[in-house]
C-alpha distance (Angstrom), angle and dihedral (degrees) to the residues before:
residue distance angle dihedral
X1 . . .
X2 3.79 . .
X3 3.80 118.1 .
X4 3.80 109.7 -114.5
X5 3.81 119.6 -124.1
X6 3.81 119.7 -174.7
X7 3.81 110.9 -139.2
X8 3.79 113.4 -165.0
X9 3.80 111.6 -159.0
X10 3.80 86.3 18.7
X11 3.80 93.5 154.8
X12 3.80 92.8 55.2
X13 3.78 127.0 99.1
X14 3.80 100.0 -86.8
X15 3.80 94.0 24.2
X16 3.80 94.2 58.3
X17 3.80 91.8 52.4
X18 3.81 90.7 47.0
X19 3.81 90.5 52.1
X20 3.79 89.8 55.1
X21 3.80 93.3 48.3
X22 3.81 92.6 45.6
X23 3.80 92.1 52.7
X24 3.79 92.6 45.8
X25 3.82 88.6 51.0
X26 3.80 90.9 56.7
X27 3.82 101.6 -96.0
X28 3.81 128.0 122.2
X29 3.81 107.9 -126.3
X30 3.81 117.9 -155.0
X31 3.81 111.8 -156.6
X32 3.79 122.4 -143.5
X33 3.82 115.8 -178.6
X34 3.79 135.9 143.8
X35 3.83 92.8 -159.5
X36 3.79 92.2 -127.9
X37 3.80 88.5 130.4
X38 3.80 102.4 16.6
X39 3.79 141.1 47.5
X40 3.80 132.1 -115.1
X41 3.79 89.7 -128.2
X42 3.82 86.7 75.7
X43 3.79 89.6 66.6
X44 3.80 90.5 52.0
X45 3.80 88.0 51.0
X46 3.80 91.8 51.1
X47 3.79 91.5 50.2
X48 3.81 91.9 47.0
X49 3.81 90.1 55.0
X50 3.81 94.1 45.5
X51 3.80 97.7 37.4
X52 3.79 91.2 -134.9
X53 3.78 142.0 79.7
X54 3.80 119.6 -94.0
X55 3.83 119.5 -152.6
X56 3.81 109.7 -105.1
X57 3.81 129.7 -169.3
X58 3.79 115.9 -171.7
X59 3.79 101.2 -151.2
X60 3.79 140.8 122.1
X61 3.82 110.4 -106.1
X62 3.79 89.0 -141.9
X63 3.83 89.3 64.3
X64 3.80 101.3 91.0
X65 3.80 96.6 -167.1
X66 3.80 92.5 49.5
X67 3.80 93.2 46.7
X68 3.79 91.4 48.5
X69 3.80 87.4 53.0
X70 3.82 90.3 58.2
X71 3.81 92.1 54.2
X72 3.81 89.3 47.8
X73 3.81 91.9 49.9
X74 3.82 92.5 47.3
X75 3.82 107.5 45.2
X76 3.77 116.4 -169.4
X77 3.82 100.4 36.7
X78 3.81 103.0 167.2
X79 3.79 101.6 -170.6
X80 3.79 146.2 -4.2
X81 3.79 134.8 -130.1
X82 3.78 107.8 -160.3
X83 3.81 112.8 -153.7
X84 3.81 99.7 141.1
X85 3.82 106.9 120.9
X86 3.77 143.7 106.1
X87 3.79 106.3 -98.5
X88 3.82 116.6 -176.3
X89 3.81 114.0 113.3
X90 3.80 96.7 -157.4
X91 3.81 93.7 43.9
X92 3.81 90.2 51.4
X93 3.81 89.5 59.0
X94 3.81 88.4 56.1
X95 3.83 96.5 40.3
X96 3.81 107.0 29.9
X97 3.80 97.5 154.6
X98 3.81 92.5 54.2
X99 3.80 89.9 52.4
X100 3.81 96.1 47.4
X101 3.78 92.4 46.2
X102 3.81 98.3 45.2
X103 3.80 100.0 38.0
X104 3.80 97.5 44.1
X105 3.81 101.0 34.7
X106 3.81 92.3 53.8
X107 3.81 91.4 52.4
X108 3.80 94.5 45.7
X109 3.79 92.1 51.0
X110 3.80 91.9 46.9
X111 3.81 92.1 51.3
X112 3.81 90.4 48.5
X113 3.82 93.5 52.3
X114 3.83 101.5 39.8
X115 3.84 97.0 72.3
X116 3.80 91.3 51.7
X117 3.80 87.0 67.3
X118 3.78 98.9 36.7
X119 3.81 95.1 -108.3
X120 3.80 106.8 157.2
X121 3.82 105.4 171.7
X122 3.80 132.9 69.9
X123 3.79 134.1 171.7
X124 3.79 110.6 -157.8
X125 3.78 125.5 -150.5
X126 3.80 101.5 -132.2
X127 3.78 131.2 163.4
X128 3.78 145.1 -132.7
X129 3.81 85.9 -118.3
X130 3.83 86.4 85.1
X131 3.82 87.3 77.2
X132 3.81 92.2 62.6
X133 3.82 109.8 -163.1
X134 3.83 101.6 -16.0
X135 3.80 121.4 -141.9
X136 3.80 92.8 -136.4
X137 3.78 139.7 12.1
X138 2.94 143.7 -88.7
X139 3.81 98.6 36.2
X140 3.79 119.8 -135.8
X141 3.78 126.7 -163.3
X142 3.82 86.4 -98.6
X143 3.81 92.6 57.1
X144 3.83 107.0 118.0
X145 3.77 115.3 -105.9
X146 3.79 109.2 -123.4
X147 3.78 132.1 -167.9
X148 3.78 107.6 -54.7
X149 3.79 116.7 -114.5
X150 3.83 92.5 -140.0
X151 3.81 140.8 28.3
X152 3.82 87.5 -111.5
X153 3.79 90.7 59.2
X154 3.79 90.4 44.9
X155 3.81 91.2 55.4
X156 3.80 89.8 54.0
X157 3.81 91.5 49.9
X158 3.81 90.8 48.9
X159 3.80 92.3 46.3
X160 3.81 91.0 52.5
X161 3.82 89.5 50.8
X162 3.80 91.4 49.0
X163 3.81 92.7 49.7
X164 3.80 91.9 46.9
X165 3.82 92.8 50.2
X166 3.81 93.0 45.7
X167 3.80 92.1 48.4
X168 3.81 90.5 50.5
X169 3.80 89.0 53.3
X170 3.81 92.5 55.5
X171 3.80 98.9 -81.6
X172 3.81 127.9 136.4
X173 3.78 126.3 -45.3
X174 3.78 104.5 -103.1
X175 3.77 139.4 -157.1
X176 3.80 116.5 -167.5
X177 3.79 112.2 -155.5
X178 3.80 111.1 -162.5
X179 3.80 105.1 -156.2
X180 3.72 125.0 -155.2
X181 3.85 116.9 -162.0
X182 3.81 115.3 -36.4
X183 3.80 116.0 -155.9
X184 3.78 139.5 166.1
X185 3.78 134.3 40.8
X186 3.79 141.3 -101.3
X187 3.83 110.9 -70.7
X188 3.82 89.5 -118.8
X189 3.85 89.1 62.7
X190 3.82 87.6 -134.6
X191 3.82 94.7 114.2
X192 3.79 131.9 25.2
X193 3.78 143.1 127.5
X194 3.79 107.9 -33.8
X195 3.81 110.0 -180.0
X196 3.78 119.9 -167.0
X197 3.80 108.7 -126.0
X198 3.80 119.1 -26.8
X199 3.82 110.1 9.4
X200 3.80 117.0 -111.2
X201 3.81 93.9 -163.9
X202 3.79 128.6 72.3
X203 3.80 104.5 -121.9
X204 3.83 100.1 51.5
X205 3.81 87.5 48.0
X206 3.80 88.4 52.7
X207 3.80 93.7 49.1
X208 3.81 93.4 44.4
X209 3.80 89.7 50.9
X210 3.80 90.5 50.0
X211 3.81 89.4 49.4
X212 3.81 92.2 51.6
X213 3.81 94.5 -112.9
X214 3.81 90.9 114.4
X215 3.79 122.4 41.7
X216 3.79 95.0 -141.1
X217 3.78 145.8 -7.4
X218 3.79 116.5 -119.2
X219 3.80 116.9 -151.4
X220 3.79 105.8 -151.8
X221 3.79 110.5 -141.3
X222 3.80 127.1 5.3
X223 3.81 99.1 179.2
X224 3.80 100.7 71.5
X225 3.80 120.1 124.3
X226 3.82 92.2 -101.5
X227 3.83 133.4 113.0
X228 3.81 93.6 -85.3
X229 3.80 102.3 12.0
X230 3.82 96.4 -101.9
X231 3.82 125.4 108.9
X232 3.80 119.6 -79.1
X233 3.80 120.2 -136.1
X234 3.80 138.5 168.8
X235 3.83 105.1 -118.1
X236 3.81 113.6 -158.0
X237 3.80 124.5 -170.9
X238 3.82 106.9 -111.2
X239 3.82 93.7 -132.7
X240 3.80 89.2 57.0
X241 3.80 89.8 49.3
X242 3.81 90.5 50.2
X243 3.80 90.5 52.6
X244 3.80 89.9 53.7
X245 3.81 88.2 63.3
X246 3.79 91.8 54.7
X247 3.81 89.7 52.2
X248 3.82 90.7 48.1
X249 3.82 93.4 48.7
X250 3.80 91.5 49.6
X251 3.81 90.9 49.7
X252 3.82 91.6 53.5
X253 3.80 96.1 44.1
X254 3.80 91.6 48.1
X255 3.82 88.4 48.9
X256 3.79 92.7 -126.5
X257 3.80 95.5 135.3
X258 3.79 112.5 119.2
X259 3.82 93.8 -147.3
X260 3.79 138.3 25.9
X261 3.81 87.5 -107.8
X262 3.79 123.7 31.6
X263 3.79 126.1 -177.7
X264 3.79 127.6 -155.3
X265 3.79 133.8 178.9
X266 3.79 109.7 -134.8
X267 3.78 108.8 -158.2
X268 3.78 141.7 103.8
X269 3.78 96.9 -100.5
X270 3.81 90.1 -120.7
X271 3.78 131.2 100.8
X272 3.80 125.1 -143.9
X273 3.78 127.6 -174.8
X274 3.78 121.2 -124.5
X275 3.80 90.0 -113.2
X276 3.82 90.5 51.9
X277 3.79 88.8 54.5
X278 3.80 90.3 50.4
X279 3.81 92.2 50.5
X280 3.80 92.8 46.0
X281 3.79 91.1 50.8
X282 3.80 90.9 50.9
X283 3.81 89.3 51.7
X284 3.81 97.1 49.7
X285 3.82 96.1 39.7
X286 3.79 101.4 36.9
X287 3.82 87.8 -133.1
X288 3.80 122.9 130.5
X289 3.80 111.2 -142.2
X290 3.80 127.2 -143.9
X291 3.82 99.0 -127.6
X292 3.80 125.8 -172.1
X293 3.80 121.7 -168.7
X294 3.79 110.7 -135.3
X295 3.82 141.0 175.4
X296 3.78 125.5 -78.6
X297 3.80 116.9 -76.1
X298 3.81 125.1 -128.7
X299 3.80 114.6 -100.4
X300 3.82 97.3 18.6
X301 3.81 119.8 133.8
X302 3.83 112.5 -141.4
X303 3.81 96.1 -131.7
X304 3.79 138.9 -6.4
X305 3.78 135.5 157.7
X306 3.77 135.6 158.8
X307 3.72 139.1 -100.8
X308 3.83 94.8 -144.7
X309 3.81 96.4 -175.9
X310 3.81 96.4 110.9
X311 3.81 93.5 52.6
X312 3.80 89.4 51.8
X313 3.79 98.0 44.8
X314 3.82 100.5 36.8
X315 3.82 104.7 26.2
X316 3.78 95.0 31.2
X317 3.81 89.0 -130.0
X318 3.78 126.8 137.6
X319 3.79 130.7 166.1
X320 3.79 118.5 -112.3
X321 3.81 108.1 179.5
X322 3.81 118.2 89.9
X323 3.80 125.3 -138.4
X324 3.81 89.9 -107.3
X325 3.82 92.7 49.8
X326 3.79 92.4 48.4
X327 3.81 92.3 49.3
X328 3.80 91.7 47.1
X329 3.82 89.5 53.6
X330 3.82 90.2 49.6
X331 3.81 90.5 53.2
X332 3.82 91.2 47.6
X333 3.82 88.4 52.2
X334 3.80 92.1 48.9
X335 3.80 90.6 50.6
X336 3.82 89.9 50.0
X337 3.82 89.1 52.9
X338 3.80 93.1 48.7
X339 3.77 117.5 -168.8
């Protein structure tokens, strides 16, 4: 009998890859998604990779009655991975209320329902945006969190505070995974990043430009204090990131966590500029991109990348995919999608 893990936002970009890795690791993922920021085709992709159906509940996590119904329909859920959230930094600056409402309400409802069914473990999808603009790099888990540069980042800071307070009051054992910048797609090219409308993230904009869907790629900001003036980020292959969730779930279920709340950076430990990513993509794909240099964008941090030592030494997790491999998988996924 497979151990059931509820995956909120399980049809999203990272969630879909985590569902695949969970199933392949011997767990039974249960997908909850309202498809407000994802597409049902992702579920078909998951099932094509796994060769089996995966339970799917099309509900809004902020709907307490509906979420309670999922736990009732799936007795024995042992843990939760909570992905469900809006996630675009720039969009959050334009639509702050939507981000606060969606990202916090879904977590509050989840934490209210879990104890009713004896669910005592949660892995939370957090973000390096909680560090704000760090004073020095790379950031460790002990790096002070500073004022977030966007409402999105603020919701992640608030969510971490909520989870920490609830855990201290007898709530679930919690692992906070602070992601850096996930990129790429599953090697099968059956699931990958599938933005609705104009992409908010760099790599799908790159691949859509290469495919002729977008006329040009705009690089926002070329005057930062970085090697080439463009922003620096820590780009992690999404399959590696998905595997980190399996490791975190196992740690919680086996009660190996040293504290009620543990925090881990999940990145490569390396920083790459936006222009380096563009050049690397051109090399692995053989496509020349139409690049336009533009002004800085609201909410962007000039540079951030991880110190991933704690994840390696405590979790036993280390990334494997290179930047070139991740970008090649993204291009393969784009070609599979077509125009």
